[in-house]
N, C-alpha and C positions, 0 to 999 in steps of 0.2 A: 398378496403381492404389494410391495412397498412402492408408492408413487414418488417420483423424483420431485424435489422442491423446484418449481419453475422459476422462482425468484433467484435461486442460487446460480442458475445458468444464464440469467438475463444479462445482456450487455450493460455495463455501467455507462452512465452519461457524465458529462462534465459536472453537472450539479450533484450527482451521486458521489463523485470523487471528492468534491469540495465539502459536501455534507459529512462524509465519513472521515476524511483526512485533515480537515481544517482549511485554513486560509493558505492557499498555494498560489504561487505566481503562475502566469499563463504558460510559461515554458515547461514547468513541471506538469501541469495538467495536460498539455499537448503530448509530452513524452509518455505519460501514463496512458493516454487515449490511444497512442500508436501501438500499444501492447494488446489492445482490444480486450481489456479485462472484464471479467464477470463481476457481479456483485459479491460473490464468494471470494474472489481474489482481493477485492478492495477491503472486505471485512477481515480477511486473514492478515493483510498488511497492517491494517489499523490495530488489530489485537497485538501483533508482533511489535509494532512501534510503541504501544502502550506498555510493553514489557511484562505481559502476563505469562509466566512460565508454566502455569498450570494447564493452559490450553494446549501448548505444543509439547510439553514435557521438558524438564531441565536438560539443557545442552542440545536440544533438537533445533535444527535450522528450518526456517521457513523455506518453502520450495516453489518452483514454477514461476508463474507470472507474479504472484505475491512477492517473491524474493526480488524480482526485477523492480517492482514498485518501491520496495524498501530501499533498494540500491539508489534509485532516482532521488528519493527523499532524504537520503543520508549521505549523498556523495560529497557534500561540502562540509560535513561535520569534522573531518580530520584536518581541515585547513586552519592555520592560525589566523587570528584576526589581524588586520593591518596595524602596524605600530604607528603611534602618533607621538609627536614631540620632538 
């Protein structure tokens, strides 16, 4: 019988989130915490954001809570920077 990895289902803490995903602002951390992510969710989002297609397979989308984390962290990427001058 295969035992489940207890670390994979453990709830992530703000420190876990910052440790895995880098320097985030408090708004992003709170938004992610509201999803009640597990460490596995945080790890999947981190791998997806690092762009490793071998993990998920080419063309495969990240799913579930991990996809919501990716959405939170990438929501401002499509915006153009303010023009100066």
